[in-house]
C-alpha positions in Angstrom: 230.6 190.0 162.4 227.7 187.9 161.2 228.4 185.2 163.8 228.6 187.9 166.5 225.1 189.0 165.4 223.8 185.5 165.7 225.3 185.1 169.2 223.8 188.4 170.3 220.4 187.1 169.2 221.0 183.9 171.0 222.1 185.8 174.1 219.1 188.1 174.2 216.7 185.2 174.0 218.5 183.2 176.7 219.7 186.0 179.0 216.9 188.6 178.5 213.7 188.9 180.5 215.6 188.1 183.7 213.6 186.1 186.2 211.0 185.0 183.6 212.0 181.4 184.2 210.2 178.4 185.3 211.2 177.4 188.9 209.1 174.6 190.3 209.8 171.3 192.0 212.1 169.8 189.3 214.3 172.9 189.2 214.3 173.3 193.0 215.1 169.7 193.7 218.0 169.6 191.3 219.2 172.8 192.8 219.0 171.3 196.3 221.3 168.5 195.3 223.7 170.8 193.5 223.7 173.4 196.4 224.4 170.6 199.0 227.4 169.6 196.9 228.7 173.1 196.2 228.1 174.9 199.5 227.7 172.1 202.1 230.4 169.7 200.9 227.9 166.8 200.4 229.0 164.8 197.4 226.0 163.7 195.3 225.9 160.0 194.4 222.3 160.1 193.3 220.3 162.5 191.3 216.6 163.2 191.1 214.0 160.4 190.8 213.4 159.6 187.2 210.1 158.9 185.5 211.1 155.2 185.5 210.9 155.3 189.4 214.7 154.8 189.8 217.1 157.6 190.7 219.0 159.4 187.9 222.7 159.7 187.9 223.9 162.9 189.6 225.9 164.3 186.7 223.5 167.1 186.1 223.8 168.2 189.7 227.6 168.1 189.4 227.4 170.5 186.5 225.0 172.8 188.3 227.3 172.8 191.3 229.7 174.9 189.3 227.6 178.1 189.2 226.2 177.3 192.7 229.8 177.3 193.9 229.8 181.0 193.1 226.4 182.0 194.5 223.3 180.3 195.9 221.2 182.4 193.5 219.4 180.1 191.1 219.4 182.8 188.4 223.2 182.3 188.0 222.5 178.6 187.4 219.9 179.5 184.8 222.4 181.8 183.1 224.9 178.9 183.2 222.4 176.8 181.2 221.9 179.7 178.7 225.7 180.1 178.3 226.1 176.4 177.4 223.2 176.8 174.9 225.0 179.7 173.3 228.2 177.6 173.1 226.1 175.0 171.3 225.2 177.6 168.7 228.9 178.2 168.2 229.5 174.4 167.9 226.8 174.1 165.3 228.2 177.0 163.4 231.7 175.4 163.5 230.6 172.0 162.3 228.5 173.4 159.4 231.2 176.0 158.4 234.0 173.5 158.4 231.9 171.0 156.4 229.9 173.1 153.9 231.2 176.7 154.1 230.4 179.9 155.9 226.8 180.3 154.5 226.0 176.8 155.9 227.5 177.7 159.3 225.5 181.0 159.6 222.2 179.3 158.4 222.5 176.4 160.9 223.6 178.8 163.7 220.7 181.1 163.1 218.2 178.3 163.3 219.8 177.0 166.5 219.9 180.4 168.1 216.3 181.3 167.5 214.7 177.8 167.8 211.8 178.2 170.3 212.6 174.7 171.7 216.3 175.5 172.1 215.4 178.7 173.9 212.8 177.0 176.1 215.3 174.3 177.1 218.0 176.9 177.9 216.1 179.0 180.4 215.6 176.6 183.3 217.5 174.3 185.7 216.7 170.9 184.1 218.9 168.0 183.3 217.5 167.8 179.8 218.8 171.3 179.1 222.3 169.9 178.9 221.4 167.3 176.2 221.7 169.5 173.1 224.9 171.4 174.2 226.7 168.2 175.2 225.6 166.5 172.0 227.2 169.3 170.0 230.4 168.9 172.0 230.2 165.1 171.5 229.9 165.6 167.7 232.7 168.2 167.6 235.1 166.0 169.4 234.2 163.0 167.1 234.7 165.0 163.9 237.9 166.7 165.1 239.4 163.6 166.6 238.9 161.4 163.5 239.8 164.0 160.9 242.9 165.2 162.8 243.8 161.8 164.4 243.9 163.4 167.8 243.8 160.8 170.6 242.7 163.3 173.2 239.6 164.2 171.1 238.8 160.6 170.6 239.1 160.0 174.3 236.9 162.9 175.1 234.3 161.7 172.6 234.3 158.3 174.2 233.9 159.9 177.6 231.0 162.0 176.5 229.3 159.0 175.0 229.2 157.4 178.4 228.8 160.5 180.5 225.9 162.3 178.8 223.5 159.4 179.7 224.6 160.1 183.3 223.3 163.7 182.9 220.0 162.5 181.5 219.1 158.9 180.5 218.0 160.1 177.0 221.7 160.8 176.3 222.2 157.1 175.9 220.9 157.5 172.3 224.3 159.1 171.4 225.9 155.7 172.0 224.4 154.7 168.7 226.3 157.5 166.9 229.6 156.6 168.6 229.3 153.0 167.7 228.6 153.9 164.1 231.6 156.1 163.9 233.7 153.4 165.5 232.6 150.9 162.9 232.8 153.2 160.0 236.3 154.5 160.7 237.7 151.5 162.5 238.4 153.4 165.6 239.5 150.2 167.4 242.9 151.1 166.1 242.9 153.9 168.6 241.7 151.6 171.4 243.9 153.3 174.0 242.1 156.6 173.6 238.7 154.9 173.6 239.5 152.8 176.7 240.7 155.9 178.5 237.5 157.8 177.7 235.3 154.9 178.6 237.1 154.2 181.9 236.7 157.9 182.8 233.0 157.7 182.1 232.7 154.4 184.1 234.7 156.1 187.0 232.2 158.9 187.0 229.3 156.4 187.2 230.9 154.2 189.9 229.6 156.1 193.0 226.1 155.9 191.7 226.3 152.3 190.7 227.7 151.4 194.2 225.0 153.4 195.9 222.2 151.7 193.8 223.7 148.3 194.5 223.8 148.8 198.2 220.2 150.3 198.1 218.9 147.1 196.5 217.6 149.0 193.4 217.6 145.7 191.5 214.1 144.9 192.8 212.8 148.1 191.2 214.7 147.3 188.0 213.2 143.8 187.9 209.7 145.2 188.4 210.2 147.6 185.5 211.7 144.9 183.3 208.6 142.7 184.0 206.2 145.4 182.9 204.8 145.1 179.3 206.7 147.1 176.7 204.9 150.3 175.8 204.8 150.4 172.1 205.4 154.0 171.0 206.2 153.2 167.4 207.1 156.4 165.5 206.1 158.8 168.2 209.7 159.7 168.8 210.1 160.7 165.2 207.0 162.8 165.5 208.4 164.6 168.5 211.7 165.1 166.7 209.9 166.6 163.7 208.1 169.1 166.1 211.4 170.0 167.7 213.2 170.7 164.4 210.3 172.5 162.6 209.4 174.5 165.7 205.8 173.2 165.9 203.6 173.4 169.0 206.2 175.0 171.2 203.5 177.3 172.5 202.1 174.3 174.4 205.0 174.4 176.8 205.1 178.2 177.5 201.5 179.1 177.0 198.8 176.5 176.3 197.5 174.2 173.5 194.8 176.6 172.5 197.1 179.6 172.0 197.1 181.4 168.6 199.1 184.3 167.3 197.6 187.4 165.6 198.4 188.3 162.1 200.9 188.7 160.4 202.9 186.7 163.0 200.7 183.6 162.7 201.3 183.5 158.9 205.0 184.1 159.3 205.4 181.3 161.8 203.4 178.9 159.6 205.7 179.6 156.7 208.7 179.3 159.0 207.5 175.9 160.1 207.0 174.7 156.5 210.4 176.0 155.3 212.3 174.6 158.2 210.5 171.3 158.0 211.1 171.0 154.2 214.8 172.1 154.6 215.7 169.6 157.3 213.9 166.8 155.4 215.7 167.6 152.1 219.0 168.0 154.0 218.6 164.8 155.8 217.7 162.8 152.7 220.6 164.3 150.7 223.1 163.6 153.5 221.8 160.0 153.8 222.2 159.6 150.0 225.7 161.0 150.1 226.6 158.6 152.9 225.3 155.6 151.0 227.0 156.6 147.7 230.2 157.2 149.6 230.1 153.8 151.2 229.5 152.2 147.8 232.3 154.2 146.2 234.7 153.2 149.0 233.9 149.5 148.5 235.1 149.8 144.9 238.4 151.4 145.9 241.3 149.7 147.6 242.9 152.7 149.1 240.4 155.1 150.7 241.6 158.7 151.4 241.8 160.0 154.9 238.4 161.3 155.8 237.9 165.1 156.2 235.3 167.1 158.1 232.7 166.7 155.4 233.1 163.0 155.1 232.8 162.5 158.9 229.9 164.8 159.5 228.0 163.5 156.5 228.6 160.0 157.9 227.5 161.0 161.4 224.6 163.3 160.7 221.9 160.9 159.5 222.6 158.5 162.3 222.8 161.3 164.9 219.5 162.8 163.6 217.5 159.6 164.2 219.4 158.2 167.1 217.1 159.6 169.8 213.8 158.4 168.3 215.4 155.2 167.2 216.5 154.5 170.8 213.0 155.0 172.0 211.2 152.9 169.4 210.3 150.6 172.3 210.3 151.6 175.9 209.0 150.6 179.2 208.6 154.3 180.3 206.5 157.1 179.0 208.0 159.1 176.1 208.4 162.9 176.3 209.4 165.4 173.7 212.6 166.4 175.5 213.9 162.9 175.1 214.7 163.9 171.5 216.9 166.9 172.4 220.1 165.1 171.8 219.3 164.7 168.1 218.0 168.3 167.6 221.3 170.0 166.6 221.7 167.5 163.8 218.5 168.9 162.2 219.8 172.4 162.1 223.0 171.1 160.5 220.8 169.2 157.9 219.3 172.6 156.9 222.7 174.2 156.8 223.9 171.4 154.4 221.6 172.8 151.7 224.4 175.4 151.0 226.3 172.7 149.1 223.6 172.5 146.4 225.2 175.4 144.5 228.4 177.5 144.7 226.6 180.5 143.3 226.5 183.5 145.5 222.7 184.0 145.0 222.0 180.6 146.3 224.0 181.1 149.5 222.6 184.5 150.0 219.1 183.1 149.5 219.7 180.4 152.1 221.0 182.9 154.7 218.1 185.3 153.9 215.5 182.7 154.4 217.0 181.4 157.6 217.3 184.9 158.9 213.6 185.6 158.2 212.7 182.4 160.0 214.9 183.3 162.9 213.3 186.8 163.2 209.8 185.4 163.1 210.5 182.8 165.7 212.5 185.3 167.9 209.6 187.7 167.7 207.2 185.1 168.9 209.5 184.0 171.7 210.0 187.6 172.8 206.3 188.2 172.9 205.8 184.9 174.9 208.3 186.0 177.5 206.7 189.4 177.8 203.3 187.8 178.3 204.6 185.3 180.8 206.1 188.2 182.8 202.9 190.3 182.9 200.0 187.9 183.3 198.9 184.4 184.1 197.9 182.2 181.1 195.8 179.3 182.0 197.7 176.1 181.2 200.9 178.1 180.8 204.1 178.5 182.8 203.8 178.7 186.6 204.8 181.8 188.6 208.2 183.0 187.1 211.2 183.0 189.4 211.2 186.8 189.4 208.2 187.1 191.8 209.2 184.8 194.7 212.7 186.1 194.5 211.5 189.7 194.8 209.3 188.8 197.7 212.0 187.0 199.6 214.6 189.7 198.9 212.3 192.3 200.4 211.8 190.2 203.6 215.5 189.5 204.0 216.4 193.1 204.3 215.7 193.3 208.1 217.5 189.9 208.9 214.4 188.4 210.6 213.9 184.7 210.2 211.2 183.7 207.6 208.6 181.0 208.4 207.2 179.8 205.1 203.7 178.4 205.3 202.9 176.7 202.0 201.7 173.5 200.4 203.6 170.7 202.1 206.8 170.8 204.1 208.9 168.0 202.5 211.6 169.7 200.4 212.2 166.4 198.5 208.6 166.0 197.3 206.6 169.2 197.7 207.1 171.9 195.0 206.6 175.1 197.0 208.6 173.7 199.9 211.5 172.8 197.6 211.3 176.2 195.9 211.4 178.4 198.9 214.0 176.2 200.6 216.4 177.0 197.7 215.5 180.7 197.6 216.3 180.9 201.3 219.4 178.8 201.2 221.9 180.0 203.9 219.2 182.3 205.4 217.4 181.4 208.6 214.0 179.9 207.6 211.6 177.1 208.3 209.1 175.4 206.0 205.7 174.5 207.5 202.8 172.6 206.0 200.1 175.2 205.9 197.2 172.7 205.6 197.2 171.9 209.4 200.0 173.9 211.1 200.7 177.5 212.1 204.1 178.1 213.6 204.6 181.5 215.4 208.1 182.0 216.8 208.7 183.8 220.1 211.2 186.2 218.5 210.3 188.7 215.7 209.9 186.9 212.4 208.1 187.0 209.0 205.2 184.5 208.6 205.2 184.1 204.8 202.5 182.4 202.8 202.2 181.6 199.1 198.4 181.9 199.0 195.9 183.8 201.1 193.5 180.8 200.9 195.8 178.5 202.8 194.5 177.4 206.1 197.4 178.6 208.1 196.9 182.2 206.9 193.2 182.0 207.7 194.0 180.6 211.1 196.4 183.5 211.8 193.6 185.9 210.9 191.1 184.2 213.1 193.5 184.2 216.1 194.3 187.8 215.4 198.0 187.2 215.5 199.5 190.7 216.0 201.8 192.0 213.3 202.1 194.0 210.1 200.8 192.5 206.9 202.6 193.0 203.7 201.5 192.1 200.2 203.8 191.1 197.3 202.0 191.2 193.9 202.5 188.6 191.3 201.3 188.6 187.7 197.9 189.7 186.6 195.5 186.9 187.4 197.6 185.5 190.2 197.1 186.0 194.0 199.7 187.9 195.8 202.3 186.5 198.2 201.5 187.6 201.8 203.7 188.1 204.9 202.8 188.9 208.5 205.7 190.4 210.4 205.3 189.6 214.1 207.3 191.1 217.0 207.1 187.9 219.1 205.6 187.6 222.5 202.6 185.8 224.0 199.8 184.5 221.8 196.4 185.6 223.0 194.3 182.7 224.2 191.3 183.7 222.2 188.7 181.0 222.5 191.1 178.3 223.8 190.1 176.2 226.8 193.2 176.0 229.1 194.4 172.5 230.0 197.4 170.9 231.6 200.1 171.1 232.2 200.6 168.3 229.6 204.2 168.4 228.5 205.4 165.7 226.1 208.9 164.3 226.1 209.5 165.8 222.6 209.3 169.3 224.0 205.7 170.2 223.0 203.4 171.4 225.9 199.6 171.6 225.3 198.4 175.0 226.4 194.8 174.9 225.2 192.2 173.7 222.7 189.0 174.8 221.1 186.2 173.4 218.9 185.1 175.5 215.9 181.6 175.4 214.6 180.6 173.1 211.8 180.6 174.4 208.2 179.1 173.0 205.0 182.2 170.9 204.2 183.1 169.7 207.7 181.4 168.5 210.8 183.9 169.6 213.6 187.3 171.3 213.7 189.6 170.7 216.6 192.2 173.4 217.1 195.1 172.8 219.6 197.6 175.3 220.9 201.0 173.9 221.9 204.1 175.7 223.1 207.5 174.3 222.4 209.1 174.7 225.8 211.9 172.3 225.1 214.3 170.8 225.0 213.0 169.8 221.6 213.8 166.2 220.6 214.7 165.6 217.0 212.2 163.5 215.0 209.3 163.6 212.7 206.3 163.9 214.9 202.7 163.4 213.9 199.7 164.3 216.1 197.0 161.7 216.5 193.4 162.9 217.0 190.8 160.3 217.9 187.2 161.6 218.1 184.8 159.3 220.1 181.1 159.7 219.6 178.5 159.0 222.3 177.6 155.4 222.3 180.5 154.5 219.9 183.6 152.5 220.8 185.5 153.0 217.5 186.9 156.5 217.1 187.1 158.8 214.0 190.8 159.0 213.3 192.6 162.0 211.8 196.4 162.2 212.1 198.4 165.2 210.9 202.1 166.0 210.3 203.2 168.7 212.7 206.2 169.9 210.6 208.4 169.1 213.6 211.6 169.7 211.6 210.6 173.4 211.7 210.0 173.6 215.5 211.8 176.5 217.3 212.4 176.9 221.0 209.5 178.7 222.8 207.5 179.0 219.5 203.7 178.6 219.5 202.4 175.6 217.5 198.8 175.8 216.3 197.4 172.6 214.8 193.9 171.7 213.6 192.0 168.8 212.2 188.6 168.6 210.5 186.3 165.6 211.1 183.5 164.6 208.8 179.9 165.2 210.0 178.8 162.5 212.4 175.4 161.0 213.2 175.9 161.0 217.0 177.1 163.8 219.3 180.8 163.9 220.1 181.9 162.7 223.6 185.6 163.3 223.9 188.8 163.5 221.8 192.1 161.7 222.6 195.2 163.5 221.3 199.0 163.0 221.5 202.1 162.8 219.3 204.2 160.0 217.9 207.2 159.6 215.7 207.0 158.7 212.1 207.5 156.1 210.6 208.5 154.0 213.7 205.2 154.9 215.5 206.7 155.5 218.9 204.3 157.6 221.1 205.9 160.6 222.9 205.1 160.1 226.6 203.5 162.8 228.8 205.9 163.9 231.5 205.2 164.2 235.2 201.6 162.9 235.0 200.2 160.2 237.2 199.4 157.0 235.6 200.5 155.7 232.2 202.7 158.3 230.5 201.9 156.8 227.1 198.1 157.3 227.6 196.6 159.9 225.4 195.5 163.4 226.5 191.8 163.4 226.8 189.7 166.4 225.9 186.2 166.2 227.4 183.5 167.6 225.1 180.6 167.0 227.3 180.8 170.5 229.0 180.9 172.3 225.7 177.9 173.9 224.0 176.5 171.6 221.4 175.7 174.4 219.1 177.4 173.9 215.7 179.3 170.9 217.0 177.1 168.0 216.0 
């Protein structure tokens, strides 16, 4: 019943506040890879780009493909992460209970369930969120396999030692613990199980290694190797101490300047001190017991078969320092989540304090203190989640998943396609583009770079934008695009999402100078253009109206815009990405560029389109002369007011 209570607490903190989850570029990009694998049958051989500028292994995407197989809703994948974190609580309870008794198990499980860092790294779609749960499974298989002499558990432990680093590179630290267990208990005698597990891990890594080899990644590795080593010293141990004691977790959710009101501030301070002291004492005593055990064994000829306590006491000190020890020297930046693989060992170190006395009062005191710590931390985490749901905190978590999901769900009810105008259009690099691509998976949609492009389909559609200040939304207002505007509020202090529902049809040629016909081979036909007056931050804005009369040729098209000033032979150049991957037949394409203020009056502008990155110009069809010549817009007949 006590364990059930601990798991309920863990479940509330991980499954509660539905939708109050971070969902930015990292989460969306990992989701894209997993969704492509689960729902499009595209086997992932590479993961996300790492901080070391080389791709990660795709194991994290493989794991997330499991929930995405059931539904493209990212909330299910987030709950999958939370479920694994709860199973990690069970694993910590089992390890401590089997080693030092039930009070140790409950104490360690309470700290694991309520740890703000464990909760934070269980409510998102991040590869590092798997580190702690997989590390607990790795420890359980090692303890069970050695104590029970079970080859299958030894094989699974060996597999995990080689597989967890494929989930996240920081998992390589656990190899230190596995090597220590192998030396300490002479596991080479069970070489068949170790080889089987190691070969399985190598087989899992083979597709990635082959892909990297063919992609000539060795040049990047050599460049990294030649960089000077970044000396981090003991910073990893500092980060690990913060993780274990629960220090400064508010920086991740809220901001560095956040402070709690009384009495919670005092309660959290005492909690930090008690947990920090407990894990330090537990670690020191486990280390001492390990050393005395080794000395005692050296004096005896026949050592008894190790039990759970012997094995976990042997593993725990090494496990606890494996992550910071692994990153003592590194050629990449060090982050706090690199230490997550060692975090469960710290909770076990606190649970080990139960062995100090067999008296009931001591065990009751230990459980009472850890329960009080868990309640204080849980209260703070609960308040944090409530705050993040209600209002924007400067420097805190970005817009929770709840709000874009609600907006998209409302727009999807009438089955009209959604044209998302947001920051960037590259789903592999741009955060908002990646986010909305995942949220609209398997639903008709297009992603458009709102900095310089407005795409208006011929058929009824929703023009959706993440910010009212984006240039595409301002352009739609200026052109008086007909339709119904809807607003989807976000948190207090955040601008609303906006959507313009259009019924299709012709676009009014308000202010456009008709030209043509100039039809490009890629399917875009220039309909008109205009010059907008100068403002304080720009000298001249050229707006062009294209219609995609097709057939549309596939390719990534950029529009070149060369402004020639009177008396100057060298143009002012401003090229833009036209978001051509989002083009639709018969759609209206509005593009614009801003030129810096010039000292001489403008004479004419040459425009056209070309493919990127091969720089092949799209020819103008059915026009006398050179089809590759640009389309010239003569400015001499225009009023000079506001243009210079």
